[in-house]
C-alpha positions in Angstrom: -25.3 -18.3 -23.9 -21.8 -18.2 -22.4 -21.7 -14.6 -22.6 -25.1 -14.3 -20.7 -23.8 -17.1 -17.8 -20.6 -15.3 -17.4 -22.1 -11.7 -16.8 -25.0 -13.4 -14.2 -21.6 -14.8 -12.5 -19.7 -11.7 -12.2 -23.0 -9.6 -11.2 -22.5 -10.5 -7.6 -18.7 -10.1 -7.7 -19.3 -6.5 -9.2 -22.0 -6.0 -6.2 -19.5 -7.3 -3.9 -17.0 -4.6 -5.2 -19.1 -1.9 -4.8 -20.2 -2.5 -1.2 -16.6 -3.2 -0.3 -15.6 0.5 -1.8 -18.3 1.9 -0.1 -17.4 0.3 3.1 -13.8 1.5 2.6 -14.4 5.0 2.2 -16.5 5.2 5.6 -13.9 3.2 7.7 -12.0 4.7 9.9 -8.5 4.8 8.5 -6.3 4.7 11.9 -5.5 1.6 13.4 -6.4 2.0 16.7 -10.3 3.0 15.7 -10.2 0.0 13.2 -8.8 -2.1 16.1 -11.8 -0.9 18.4 -14.4 -1.7 15.5 -13.3 -5.0 15.3 -13.4 -5.3 19.1 -16.7 -3.8 19.3 -18.4 -5.2 16.4 -18.3 -8.6 17.6 -19.8 -7.7 21.1 -22.6 -5.3 19.7 -23.8 -8.3 17.3 -23.6 -10.6 19.9 -25.5 -8.6 22.6 -28.1 -8.0 19.7 -28.6 -11.8 19.5 -28.6 -12.5 23.1 -31.3 -9.8 23.5 -33.1 -11.1 20.7 -33.0 -14.7 21.8 -34.0 -13.5 25.3 -37.0 -11.2 24.2 -38.5 -14.1 21.8 -37.6 -16.8 24.3 -37.5 -15.8 27.7 -39.3 -12.3 28.3 -42.5 -13.0 26.0 -42.8 -16.6 27.1 -43.1 -15.4 30.7 -44.9 -12.4 29.8 -47.5 -14.7 28.0 -47.5 -17.1 31.0 -48.6 -14.4 33.8 -50.9 -12.7 31.1 -52.4 -16.0 30.9 -52.7 -16.3 34.8 -54.3 -13.0 34.9 -56.9 -13.9 32.2 -57.7 -16.8 34.0 -58.3 -15.5 37.4 -60.6 -12.5 35.7 -62.6 -15.5 33.7 -62.9 -17.0 37.0 -64.1 -13.9 38.7 -66.6 -13.7 35.9 -67.7 -17.1 36.1 -68.2 -16.9 40.5 -70.3 -13.7 39.6 -72.6 -15.7 37.2 -73.0 -18.8 39.3 -73.5 -17.2 42.7 -76.3 -14.6 42.5 -77.4 -15.2 46.5 -73.9 -13.0 46.8 -76.0 -9.5 46.5 -73.4 -7.4 48.1 -70.3 -9.0 46.1 -68.6 -9.7 49.7 -67.4 -13.0 49.1 -66.7 -12.3 45.4 -64.3 -9.3 46.5 -62.5 -11.2 49.4 -62.1 -14.0 47.3 -60.4 -11.7 44.1 -58.4 -9.4 47.1 -57.5 -12.6 49.3 -57.0 -15.3 46.8 -56.2 -13.9 43.4 -54.6 -10.6 44.6 -57.1 -8.3 42.7 -59.2 -5.3 43.7 -62.7 -6.0 42.4 -65.0 -3.3 42.0 -69.2 -4.2 40.5 -70.6 -1.2 38.9 -73.7 -0.7 37.4 -73.8 -1.7 33.7 -72.8 1.1 30.7 -70.6 1.4 27.8 -66.9 0.7 28.3 -64.5 3.5 27.5 -62.9 3.6 24.1 -59.8 1.5 23.4 -56.8 3.4 23.7 -54.1 2.7 21.0 -51.9 0.0 21.8 -47.8 0.7 21.8 -46.3 -0.8 19.2 -43.5 -2.7 21.3 -46.4 -3.3 24.5 -45.8 -7.0 25.2 -48.4 -6.9 28.0 -50.9 -4.9 25.6 -50.6 -7.6 22.9 -50.3 -10.7 25.5 -52.8 -10.2 27.8 -55.6 -8.9 25.2 -54.9 -12.1 23.2 -55.3 -14.4 26.7 -58.6 -12.2 27.7 -59.9 -12.6 24.0 -59.7 -16.2 24.1 -61.2 -16.9 27.8 -63.8 -14.2 28.3 -66.9 -14.0 26.2 -68.1 -10.5 27.2 -66.9 -7.1 26.1 -63.7 -6.0 27.9 -61.5 -2.6 28.0 -58.0 -2.8 29.2 -55.4 0.2 30.8 -51.7 -0.1 31.1 -51.0 3.2 31.2 -50.3 3.6 34.9 -47.0 2.4 35.9 -47.8 -0.3 38.7 -51.2 -1.2 37.9 -53.5 -3.1 35.3 -57.0 -2.2 35.3 -59.5 -4.4 33.1 -62.8 -3.5 32.7 -65.9 -6.6 31.8 -69.3 -5.6 30.5 -71.6 -8.2 31.8 -75.4 -7.8 31.1 -76.2 -6.6 34.9 -73.0 -5.1 35.9 -69.1 -4.0 34.7 -66.7 -5.2 36.5 -63.7 -3.5 37.3 -60.5 -5.4 38.4 -57.2 -3.6 39.4 -53.8 -5.8 39.5 -50.2 -5.0 39.6 -48.2 -4.8 36.8 -46.1 -7.7 37.8 -48.8 -10.0 38.2 -49.0 -9.8 34.4 -46.0 -8.7 33.4 -42.3 -9.6 33.4 -41.3 -6.0 34.7 -37.8 -6.8 36.0 -36.5 -8.2 32.5 -34.7 -4.9 32.3 -32.2 -5.7 34.9 -30.7 -8.3 32.5 -29.8 -5.4 29.7 -28.3 -3.1 32.7 -25.8 -5.9 33.5 -25.0 -7.0 30.0 -24.3 -3.1 29.2 -22.5 -2.7 32.1 -20.3 -5.3 31.2 -20.0 -4.5 27.8 -18.8 -1.1 29.1 -16.1 -2.6 31.4 -14.8 -4.9 28.8 -14.4 -2.4 26.4 -12.9 -0.2 28.9 -10.3 -2.8 29.2 -10.0 -3.5 25.9 -9.1 0.2 25.4 -6.6 0.6 27.8 -4.6 -2.5 26.5 -5.2 -1.6 23.0 -4.0 1.8 23.7 -0.6 0.6 25.4 0.0 -1.4 22.3 -0.7 1.3 19.7 1.6 3.7 21.7 4.9 2.2 20.5 3.9 1.8 17.2 3.0 5.5 17.1 6.8 6.1 18.8 8.0 4.0 16.0 6.3 5.9 13.3 7.5 9.2 14.8 11.3 7.9 15.4 11.2 7.0 11.5 9.7 10.2 10.4 12.0 12.5 12.3 15.2 10.6 11.0 13.8 11.3 7.5 14.0 14.8 8.2 17.3 14.5 9.7 16.6 15.0 13.3 17.6 12.4 16.0 14.7 11.6 18.3 15.6 9.0 20.7 13.6 5.9 20.5 13.8 2.7 22.3 11.5 -0.6 21.3 8.7 -1.3 23.3 5.6 -3.1 23.4 4.5 -6.5 21.7 7.3 -9.1 20.2 6.4 -8.1 16.7 6.6 -4.3 17.4 9.9 -4.6 19.2 11.1 -6.7 16.3 10.2 -3.9 13.8 11.8 -1.4 16.1 14.9 -3.5 16.5 15.0 -3.5 12.4 14.9 0.4 12.7 17.6 0.9 14.9 19.8 -1.3 13.0 19.1 0.4 9.5 19.1 3.7 11.1 22.8 2.7 11.9 23.7 1.1 9.1 22.5 4.7 7.0 24.5 6.6 9.8 27.7 4.6 9.0 27.5 4.6 5.5 26.7 8.4 5.4 29.5 8.6 7.7 31.7 7.1 5.3 31.0 8.8 2.5 31.8 12.0 4.3 34.9 10.4 5.0 35.4 9.4 1.5 34.5 13.1 0.0 36.6 15.1 2.6 39.8 13.0 1.1 38.4 13.7 -2.2 37.9 17.1 -1.5 41.4 17.6 0.1 43.1 15.7 -3.0 41.3 18.0 -5.7 41.6 21.0 -4.1 45.4 20.1 -3.4 45.9 19.5 -7.4 43.7 23.0 -8.1 46.0 24.8 -5.8 49.2 23.6 -7.5 47.6 24.7 -11.1 46.8 28.0 -9.5 50.4 28.2 -8.2 51.8 27.1 -11.4 49.8 29.8 -13.3 50.6 32.4 -11.1 54.7 32.0 -12.1 53.9 32.1 -15.6 54.0 35.3 -17.6 50.6 37.1 -18.3 49.2 36.3 -21.1 45.8 35.3 -23.5 46.4 31.7 -23.0 47.2 31.9 -19.4 43.9 33.9 -18.5 42.2 31.5 -20.3 43.4 28.6 -18.1 43.1 30.7 -14.9 39.4 30.9 -15.8 39.6 27.4 -16.6 40.8 26.5 -13.2 38.7 28.6 -11.7 35.4 27.2 -13.3 36.9 23.5 -12.2 37.0 24.4 -8.8 33.6 26.0 -8.5 32.4 22.9 -10.4 34.0 20.6 -7.8 32.7 22.7 -4.8 28.9 21.8 -6.4 29.9 18.3 -7.2 31.2 17.8 -3.4 28.2 19.9 -1.9 25.8 17.7 -3.9 27.4 14.4 -2.8 28.0 15.6 0.7 24.6 16.9 1.4 23.8 18.3 5.0 25.3 15.3 6.7 26.8 16.0 10.0 25.0 19.2 10.9 22.7 19.4 13.8 19.3 20.8 13.6 18.6 24.2 15.2 16.0 27.2 14.9 16.2 29.2 11.9 14.9 32.5 11.3 13.8 32.4 7.7 13.0 35.7 7.6 16.6 37.0 8.3 18.0 34.4 5.6 15.6 35.9 2.9 16.9 39.5 4.3 20.5 38.2 3.6 19.7 37.1 -0.1 17.8 40.4 -0.7 20.9 42.3 0.3 23.0 40.2 -2.0 20.6 40.4 -4.6 20.5 44.4 -4.4 24.2 44.5 -4.6 24.3 42.9 -8.0 21.2 45.5 -9.0 18.7 43.2 -9.2 15.3 44.3 -7.6 14.4 42.1 -4.6 11.5 42.3 -2.6 10.8 40.3 0.8 7.5 39.2 2.1 6.9 37.2 5.6 3.5 36.1 6.7 3.2 34.5 10.3 6.1 33.5 12.6 9.3 33.1 10.2 10.9 30.2 12.7 11.6 27.2 11.4 13.2 23.8 13.2 16.1 22.5 10.8 20.1 22.4 9.6 20.8 25.8 9.2 23.6 26.0 6.7 21.5 23.5 4.8 18.4 25.6 4.5 20.7 28.7 3.7 22.4 26.7 0.6 18.8 25.4 -0.2 17.4 29.1 -0.6 20.6 30.4 -1.8 20.7 27.9 -4.6 17.4 28.9 -5.9 17.9 32.8 -5.6 21.3 32.6 -7.0 19.4 30.8 -10.0 16.7 33.7 -10.1 19.6 35.9 -9.9 21.4 34.7 -12.8 18.4 34.7 -15.3 16.0 37.6 -14.0 16.1 41.1 -13.1 13.7 41.3 -10.3 13.1 38.9 -7.6 10.4 38.4 -5.2 11.0 36.2 -1.9 7.6 35.2 0.2 7.8 33.0 3.1 4.2 31.9 4.4 3.6 30.0 7.6 0.2 27.9 7.9 0.9 26.4 11.1 1.8 22.9 9.9 4.7 23.9 7.3 6.9 26.7 5.9 6.1 27.6 2.2 8.8 29.7 0.8 8.5 30.8 -3.0 11.1 32.1 -4.9 9.7 34.3 -8.2 12.0 35.7 -10.9 10.8 37.5 -14.2 13.4 35.7 -16.4 13.1 33.3 -19.7 11.5 30.3 -17.4 11.5 27.1 -18.3 9.2 25.1 -20.4 6.2 23.4 -18.6 7.1 19.7 -20.1 10.8 20.4 -18.6 10.4 21.6 -15.3 10.7 18.1 -13.6 14.2 17.5 -16.1 15.7 20.8 -14.1 16.1 18.7 -10.7 18.2 15.8 -12.6 21.6 16.3 -11.5 24.2 17.9 -14.5 20.9 18.2 -16.8 21.1 21.8 -18.7 18.2 23.1 -20.1 19.8 24.8 -23.3 16.7 26.2 -24.8 15.7 27.9 -21.7 18.9 29.2 -19.7 22.2 30.3 -21.0 24.9 27.9 -20.2 28.2 30.1 -20.9 28.3 30.9 -17.0 30.2 27.7 -15.7 27.0 26.6 -14.2 27.5 23.0 -13.1 23.4 22.1 -13.2 23.4 20.7 -9.8 21.7 23.8 -8.0 18.1 22.9 -8.1 19.1 19.1 -7.3 20.7 20.2 -4.4 17.8 22.4 -3.3 15.7 19.6 -3.8 18.0 17.0 -1.8 17.8 19.0 0.9 14.4 20.0 1.1 13.5 16.2 1.2 16.0 15.6 3.3 13.9 17.8 5.9 10.4 16.0 5.0 9.3 18.6 2.5 9.8 19.3 -1.3 10.6 21.5 -3.9 8.4 22.4 -7.0 8.7 24.7 -10.1 6.0 26.4 -11.9 5.3 29.7 -14.1 6.1 32.8 -11.7 3.4 36.0 -11.5 5.7 37.7 -12.7 6.3 35.9 -15.9 9.6 33.9 -15.2 10.0 30.4 -13.0 9.0 30.4 -9.4 10.3 27.9 -7.4 8.3 26.7 -3.9 9.8 25.3 -1.1 7.6 23.2 1.4 9.4 22.6 4.7 7.3 21.1 8.0 8.0 23.0 10.7 
């Protein structure tokens, strides 16, 4: 029993969640569109409710009263016609109908009425006038409301057919559309004003998002907080965060410069001391260790320093790839370059070159053939670096980006490699708003894919 009760209670919740998921997929994603929807929906619902009430309580009521008045007039004309047979020429009846009742009367010989025309579904006049005539007349009648300004009523009596023509305004509230026109115009004006104000409120948020995106890519975009108080507070918090990040980067750069200077001084002393010693196998090994130590220190400092302080500029990716191609060929490695689309990119030139050099250097160490491909799709620059080396196991691809991590099974480690090349490359790419990924290459080795926004 408890399980059945629980399912009965939980069923509306599941249904509501499904409805919510369905609406979520179809709702607009932008703040501007959602705010407009929040503004438009109440107006539409209010207008619909007002229109419905107006139709039910006002328009139909007026139409019913006017139709009842026309039906009474028609019934009065019939009674006068039947009560005063001495008016053989119907002059008095015609005058009464025209002057007092504003109807044009025509008396025709008796005959069959036309076939009833199909009534429009939304025609209030046909329904209201037909209902009133049916309640007041005991004779067959026929209504024609097809004309724009007139209504024709034919009444079949025993000895004649009375044709009554009256204006449409006597039986129908024809000016009700003015109400809808005014409400529609007022809604349009209100929406126009709301859209203008809303756009002015959304624009500072978009500027803030653009400034944050540019800062994340290492570019300096001018920004000043504007808009509503909450938006200005968010903008001021962003600027304060930006200043703190820049100050931290400056402090780190200053510290790294000092560390770099001190370490290089010590390494230079080691080299000088070794150069004064007599040549021997031990001295040669020491020199090799010192050189390796120098390379590792430079790699560590490059990783920690990143691309701080460099000003973004236009980069010819094609020229950089061709330089790396020449370097590979000097090492006896077959290298091919392919460029699709415009190869110009906005970024930090030295950092981007270091990124590509690290990836190409990684391919040079383990492959005998390298393919370099740059593709511009209009939104981003995609660069593939393929080699035919031993590659990396699929389950170890992400591990290759970890600093100081060595993939002993896939790569030879007897070359002084510090394990920072891929980590530096990804750090630079993400600093530009992009990324670096690894996968199997068509050549059989490793493919490094760089994606950088234009």
